[in-house]
N, C-alpha and C positions, 0 to 999 in steps of 0.2 A: 504494500500500500504506500502511496506517495506521502511525503511529509504533509502537504496541504490536505490531502484526503484524511489523514489521521487526525489532523486538527479540526476537521469539520464533521467527524462522525457524530451523528445525532445520538447514538446509543451511549456515548460517553458524556453527553451534555455539553459537547464542544462549543465554546464561545467562538464566534466568528467576527467579532468587532473588537478592535484593539486600538488603544491610544499610546503612541510613543510620547512619553512625557519627560520633562526636565527643563532646566534653564536654557536660555538661548545659547547656542553654540555647542550643545552637548552632542549633536549629530543626528537629531531627529530626521532631517531630510535625507541624509546619506543612508542611514540605517533603514528608513522606510522604503526608499527606492530599491535598495538591495533586497529587502525582505519581499517586496512585491515581485521582483524579478525571479527570485529563487522559489517562491511559493505559488506563482501565478495569481497573486492577489492584486487588489486595488490599493494604491497609496494616494492619499490626499494630503497635500502640504497645508497645514493649518495657517501658514503665513498667507496663503492665497485666499483665506476665508476672512481675514481681518477687514473690517470696514475701513474705508480710506482715511477717515479722521484718526483712527488708531495708528495707521502707518505714518501719517504726517507727524503725529505726536511723538512716537518713538524715534522717528528720523530726526526730530529736533532735540533728542536727548531727554525727553520727559517721560518718566515711568507711567504706565497705565494704572488707572484706579480700578477698583472692583466694578464700578459703574461702566467704565470703558469696556471692560471684558465681557459683561453679560451678553451683549448681542453677538459677540464673536463665539462665545461658548455655545450659544443656541445654534449657530451655523455649524459648529463642529459636530454637535449631536445630530443635527439633520443630515450632515454628510455621512455619518456612520449609519444612520437609519436607512438612508437611500442607497448605500453602497452595495457592491456586489456580494457574492457569497462569502468572501473573506476580505474585509476592509481594514486597513490601517490608516489612522490619521495622526499626523504630527501636531501636537498641541502641548504647550508648556504645562498646563493643568497643575499649576504650582500649589494650589490650596485644595484641601479636601472639599470645600464648598464648591469649587469649580468642577472637580471630578464628579461630585454628586449631581450638579446641574447637567453635566454631559450624560450621565446615566439616566436621569429623569427624561431628558429630551429624546434620547435614543429609544427608550422604551423596550430595550432588550439588554441582555447581559453584555457588559463591556469589560475587557481586561486591560489594565494599565501596565505599561512596561516603562519603568523608570530608568532612564539612561543617566547614571550617576557618575560624577567625576569631580576631581579636585578643581578648585577655582583657577589655579594657575594654568592647568592644562586647558581648561575651557577658554580662558582669556587668550591664550596663545592661538587657539583655533579661531576664535572670533577675529583676532587681529590679522589672521592669514586669509580670511574669506573676503574677496572683493565685492563691492557693490550691494551688500546687504543693508537694508534700512535700519537694522537694529545696531546701534553703536555699542562698542565694548564698555563705554562709560555707564551703561545701564545694567551691567552684569551684577554689581553688588546689590542693586534693588531686586533683581531676580532671586538671588540667594536669600535676601532678607525676607522675601515673601514665601519662599519654598517651605511647604509642609510635606516632607517625604511621606509616601503612603505608609499606613500602619498595617500591622499583620492582618487585621480584620478586613482589609480591602483586597487581599489576595493578589497584590501586584507582583510582577516580576521585577527584580532589581538587577541590572547588569552594569558592571563597572566598565567605563569607556576607555580605560587606560590600556588599550590593546588595539591591534589593527582592526579595521572595519570588518573584514571577513570573519574574524574571531568573535566580534561583537554580535554579528548577525547569527552565527552558529550558536552562540550562547543563548540568544533570544529564542531561537527555534527549539533548542534542547529544553529550555525551561518551560516553554509552552507545551511541548510534548510530554514532559514529566508531569505537568499539571493536569493533563488529560488522563493519566493512568489511575 
């Protein structure tokens, strides 16, 4: 049985909606695109779901507020609900309240995958990516807002201090393990 098929088996209660979460620069887009390719899944970049005022605000170096994020989180939940049989969305989902909003909006089980890493590693990655609207000056505000998932949320936590292929393999292995 293929990896994707094993993750989608209904007899195991397989979740087919996933959010790659973490602070800006942790690799959500790269990991999501690689997962989609390896699993034949759909990947939606949460950056593409931000309302234009949010992008302008972040681009100006101003952190988003909860009020700024609610419409975006609604779009994230809708993208998950409307996605294909296996859908991944990249979304910082920094606070539990944000993750709860996504779960409520989606209306189906959602599994969160926290791409966790050290501030210095993420800062170096942010500084190396050209043309992104999110400046590295906002990284500290992201870490300040971050409420890592707690055990009762059943999230997968993957350390990003490794090559992309190993991160993707670790995510897939953790998801398969969770289905046993």
